[in-house]
NUBARO-663624 format. One record per residue (C-alpha): residue in one letter; x, y, z. Coordinates in steps of 0.1 Angstrom, whole numbers. Example, Ala and Ser with C-alpha at 12.3 -4.5 7.8 and 13.67 -1.06 7.14 Angstrom:
+----+-------+-------+-------+
| aa |  east | north |    up |
+----+-------+-------+-------+
|  A |   123 |   -45 |    78 |
|  S |   137 |   -11 |    71 |
+----+-------+-------+-------+
END
This chain:
+----+-------+-------+-------+
| aa |  east | north |    up |
+----+-------+-------+-------+
|  M |    78 |   -41 |  -140 |
|  K |    53 |   -51 |  -111 |
|  I |    63 |   -87 |   -93 |
|  R |    40 |  -101 |   -74 |
|  V |    52 |  -131 |   -45 |
|  L |    27 |  -154 |   -46 |
|  G |    53 |  -178 |   -25 |
|  C |    89 |  -179 |   -21 |
|  H |    98 |  -206 |     0 |
|  G |   117 |  -237 |    -7 |
|  A |    95 |  -260 |    12 |
|  K |    62 |  -258 |    25 |
|  L |    49 |  -251 |    60 |
|  S |    21 |  -235 |    73 |
|  N |    21 |  -200 |    61 |
|  H |    52 |  -207 |    42 |
|  R |    44 |  -211 |     4 |
|  T |    65 |  -227 |   -24 |
|  C |    80 |  -207 |   -51 |
|  G |    56 |  -188 |   -77 |
|  F |    61 |  -147 |   -86 |
|  L |    34 |  -133 |  -107 |
|  I |    49 |  -105 |  -133 |
|  N |    26 |   -79 |  -145 |
|  G |    -7 |   -99 |  -137 |
|  S |     1 |  -123 |  -171 |
|  V |    34 |  -140 |  -167 |
|  L |    41 |  -167 |  -138 |
|  L |    76 |  -172 |  -130 |
|  D |    75 |  -211 |  -114 |
|  A |    43 |  -224 |  -104 |
|  G |    49 |  -238 |   -68 |
|  T |    21 |  -215 |   -57 |
|  I |    -8 |  -201 |   -79 |
|  C |   -42 |  -214 |   -68 |
|  S |   -42 |  -208 |   -31 |
|  S |   -29 |  -171 |   -38 |
|  L |   -48 |  -161 |   -63 |
|  T |   -89 |  -157 |   -74 |
|  L |  -104 |  -177 |  -101 |
|  S |  -104 |  -143 |  -120 |
|  E |   -70 |  -135 |  -117 |
|  Q |   -61 |  -170 |  -127 |
|  G |   -81 |  -166 |  -159 |
|  K |   -54 |  -135 |  -168 |
|  I |   -20 |  -158 |  -165 |
|  R |    -9 |  -163 |  -206 |
|  Y |    25 |  -175 |  -198 |
|  V |    44 |  -195 |  -178 |
|  L |    82 |  -195 |  -172 |
|  I |    96 |  -227 |  -154 |
|  S |   131 |  -231 |  -141 |
|  H |   127 |  -268 |  -134 |
|  I |   105 |  -296 |  -126 |
|  H |   110 |  -299 |   -89 |
|  A |    78 |  -303 |   -72 |
|  D |    78 |  -266 |   -53 |
|  H |    81 |  -249 |   -85 |
|  I |    58 |  -267 |  -105 |
|  K |    32 |  -285 |   -82 |
|  D |     1 |  -258 |   -88 |
|  L |     2 |  -261 |  -125 |
|  T |   -15 |  -294 |  -119 |
|  F |   -45 |  -273 |  -101 |
|  L |   -44 |  -241 |  -124 |
|  S |   -52 |  -266 |  -153 |
|  E |   -85 |  -278 |  -136 |
|  N |   -95 |  -245 |  -131 |
|  L |   -88 |  -230 |  -163 |
|  I |  -107 |  -257 |  -188 |
|  E |  -139 |  -242 |  -189 |
|  E |  -126 |  -208 |  -188 |
|  K |  -147 |  -185 |  -214 |
|  R |  -127 |  -172 |  -245 |
|  R |   -95 |  -192 |  -231 |
|  R |   -64 |  -200 |  -252 |
|  P |   -35 |  -220 |  -244 |
|  V |   -14 |  -209 |  -214 |
|  V |    20 |  -213 |  -229 |
|  I |    48 |  -227 |  -205 |
|  I |    83 |  -215 |  -217 |
|  S |   115 |  -233 |  -207 |
|  L |   146 |  -252 |  -221 |
|  G |   137 |  -279 |  -246 |
|  K |   152 |  -305 |  -215 |
|  I |   127 |  -292 |  -189 |
|  L |    97 |  -292 |  -205 |
|  A |   106 |  -329 |  -217 |
|  G |   107 |  -339 |  -184 |
|  L |    76 |  -319 |  -174 |
|  Q |    61 |  -339 |  -198 |
|  R |    73 |  -376 |  -191 |
|  N |    72 |  -370 |  -154 |
|  L |    37 |  -349 |  -148 |
|  F |    17 |  -347 |  -177 |
|  N |    18 |  -382 |  -183 |
|  N |   -18 |  -395 |  -175 |
|  Q |    -3 |  -412 |  -144 |
|  I |     6 |  -384 |  -119 |
|  W |   -18 |  -361 |  -136 |
|  P |   -37 |  -362 |  -171 |
|  D |   -19 |  -343 |  -200 |
|  F |   -36 |  -308 |  -201 |
|  T |   -12 |  -304 |  -231 |
|  K |   -38 |  -324 |  -252 |
|  L |   -74 |  -314 |  -229 |
|  P |   -96 |  -309 |  -233 |
|  N |   -87 |  -316 |  -269 |
|  S |   -53 |  -308 |  -288 |
|  R |   -64 |  -282 |  -309 |
|  N |   -74 |  -260 |  -277 |
|  P |   -54 |  -276 |  -248 |
|  V |   -54 |  -255 |  -213 |
|  F |   -14 |  -256 |  -222 |
|  R |    11 |  -256 |  -249 |
|  L |    48 |  -263 |  -240 |
|  K |    76 |  -239 |  -257 |
|  A |   106 |  -248 |  -258 |
|  I |   131 |  -220 |  -266 |
|  R |   174 |  -226 |  -268 |
|  E |   197 |  -209 |  -241 |
|  G |   203 |  -174 |  -246 |
|  Q |   176 |  -167 |  -268 |
|  T |   154 |  -139 |  -265 |
|  I |   115 |  -144 |  -268 |
|  K |    88 |  -114 |  -266 |
|  I |    60 |  -122 |  -242 |
|  D |    33 |   -97 |  -231 |
|  G |    58 |   -70 |  -233 |
|  L |    87 |   -87 |  -217 |
|  E |   120 |   -98 |  -236 |
|  V |   127 |  -130 |  -217 |
|  K |   166 |  -152 |  -217 |
|  A |   169 |  -184 |  -201 |
|  F |   205 |  -199 |  -192 |
|  R |   213 |  -231 |  -177 |
|  V |   223 |  -229 |  -139 |
|  N |   239 |  -255 |  -117 |
|  H |   215 |  -279 |  -100 |
|  I |   211 |  -316 |   -94 |
|  I |   184 |  -317 |  -125 |
|  P |   182 |  -291 |  -158 |
|  C |   177 |  -260 |  -145 |
|  A |   174 |  -225 |  -160 |
|  G |   179 |  -190 |  -147 |
|  F |   159 |  -160 |  -165 |
|  L |   169 |  -124 |  -172 |
|  I |   135 |  -110 |  -176 |
|  R |   134 |   -70 |  -191 |
|  E |   103 |   -48 |  -196 |
|  K |   115 |   -16 |  -220 |
|  N |   146 |     1 |  -195 |
|  S |   148 |   -24 |  -166 |
|  S |   158 |   -58 |  -161 |
|  I |   154 |   -88 |  -135 |
|  L |   175 |  -118 |  -130 |
|  Y |   161 |  -150 |  -117 |
|  S |   184 |  -175 |  -104 |
|  G |   160 |  -203 |  -102 |
|  D |   179 |  -235 |   -81 |
|  T |   216 |  -232 |   -80 |
|  Y |   247 |  -240 |   -70 |
|  R |   281 |  -222 |   -82 |
|  T |   272 |  -210 |  -113 |
|  D |   288 |  -187 |  -141 |
|  K |   269 |  -182 |  -175 |
|  L |   240 |  -168 |  -157 |
|  W |   259 |  -143 |  -137 |
|  K |   283 |  -133 |  -169 |
|  A |   247 |  -127 |  -188 |
|  A |   236 |  -100 |  -160 |
|  A |   268 |   -85 |  -159 |
|  K |   266 |   -76 |  -195 |
|  E |   230 |   -63 |  -192 |
|  P |   233 |   -25 |  -190 |
|  H |   193 |   -21 |  -176 |
|  L |   199 |   -48 |  -149 |
|  K |   178 |   -31 |  -116 |
|  A |   173 |   -63 |   -97 |
|  A |   188 |  -100 |   -90 |
|  M |   166 |  -126 |   -74 |
|  I |   190 |  -155 |   -60 |
|  E |   180 |  -183 |   -39 |
|  T |   194 |  -193 |    -6 |
|  S |   182 |  -227 |    10 |
|  F |   203 |  -234 |    36 |
|  P |   222 |  -219 |    70 |
|  N |   256 |  -219 |    66 |
|  A |   264 |  -249 |    87 |
|  L |   249 |  -270 |    63 |
|  E |   271 |  -262 |    34 |
|  D |   274 |  -300 |    32 |
|  L |   237 |  -305 |    23 |
|  A |   241 |  -277 |     5 |
|  V |   267 |  -283 |   -22 |
|  R |   254 |  -323 |   -26 |
|  S |   218 |  -309 |   -32 |
|  K |   231 |  -281 |   -57 |
|  H |   216 |  -249 |   -37 |
|  L |   232 |  -220 |   -21 |
|  T |   239 |  -208 |    18 |
|  P |   247 |  -173 |    28 |
|  N |   280 |  -176 |    24 |
|  L |   277 |  -189 |    -7 |
|  L |   253 |  -165 |   -21 |
|  V |   276 |  -137 |   -15 |
|  Q |   301 |  -153 |   -34 |
|  E |   280 |  -158 |   -65 |
|  F |   264 |  -123 |   -60 |
|  S |   297 |  -106 |   -65 |
|  K |   305 |  -124 |  -100 |
|  I |   274 |   -99 |  -113 |
|  G |   302 |   -71 |  -102 |
|  K |   273 |   -46 |   -92 |
|  P |   277 |   -48 |   -54 |
|  R |   251 |   -21 |   -51 |
|  L |   227 |   -40 |   -72 |
|  P |   192 |   -45 |   -53 |
|  L |   191 |   -84 |   -39 |
|  Y |   161 |  -101 |   -33 |
|  V |   166 |  -131 |   -17 |
|  Y |   143 |  -164 |   -18 |
|  H |   136 |  -202 |   -11 |
|  L |   147 |  -200 |    22 |
|  K |   136 |  -233 |    39 |
|  P |   113 |  -225 |    65 |
|  L |   132 |  -247 |    93 |
|  Y |   159 |  -224 |    92 |
|  L |   143 |  -191 |    86 |
|  K |   159 |  -173 |   114 |
|  R |   193 |  -188 |   114 |
|  I |   197 |  -182 |    73 |
|  G |   178 |  -144 |    80 |
|  H |   205 |  -137 |   108 |
|  E |   232 |  -149 |    86 |
|  L |   223 |  -130 |    57 |
|  K |   221 |  -100 |    80 |
|  Q |   257 |  -108 |    88 |
|  L |   267 |  -104 |    50 |
|  K |   263 |   -68 |    50 |
|  V |   252 |   -66 |    12 |
|  E |   241 |   -31 |     9 |
|  N |   204 |   -39 |    -7 |
|  L |   193 |   -71 |     7 |
|  T |   159 |   -81 |    11 |
|  V |   147 |  -113 |    23 |
|  L |   114 |  -115 |     3 |
|  K |    79 |  -126 |    18 |
|  D |    50 |  -144 |     8 |
|  G |    24 |  -115 |    -2 |
|  Q |    49 |   -92 |   -12 |
|  I |    52 |   -69 |   -45 |
|  F |    77 |   -50 |   -53 |
|  K |    86 |   -29 |   -86 |
|  V |   119 |   -27 |  -109 |
+----+-------+-------+-------+
END
């Protein structure tokens, strides 16, 4: 499984992009960054988008992707996948003809740019050679984390979360788990803000990661707020987690 980091931050500053990860060239994991990182040809190869939740830093480039794909030759609808409540929020709050035109019906309802596909928690779906499961995590709005498997290799993606359990329990039982991508948004000194906004700090991260029960599992940390990059980075080093990597925009890794 090849994962290209289009953007991996929890906010946007110059040279820091919001969250979007491209799997095997055709499946997007969140959509905070797409169009500023992919050529038009690369955008045309996207077939599926997995959405963790509808905060702007995870969905904003769906707007511009819709414009770029509307006249794509031999186009078929891009399928946006998540839990039902999350997709209902996406339809109600983004594709509502007020914030943005409803590209689930444009250019026409027979062949729109996007189709929405709701899945049940824990249900396995197959898309482009991947098996995907979604689990509710603990954020201030409905949010999903994902377990994504290709053949004998799986990766966990936390979405935005505070203390949670279902996702970690599922990961602990996953025999082919090769890596975990887990958010960390604030430094330890801002734990009160992290608690109120339902995010993790380095101290909270290590507690949550330990629930998986696989201490040597490669851990890729993302969603750092650019204002606190140095502080969070320093605190992550102090954790002495064996295989911890802070993701960077433009990075490519395989699991």
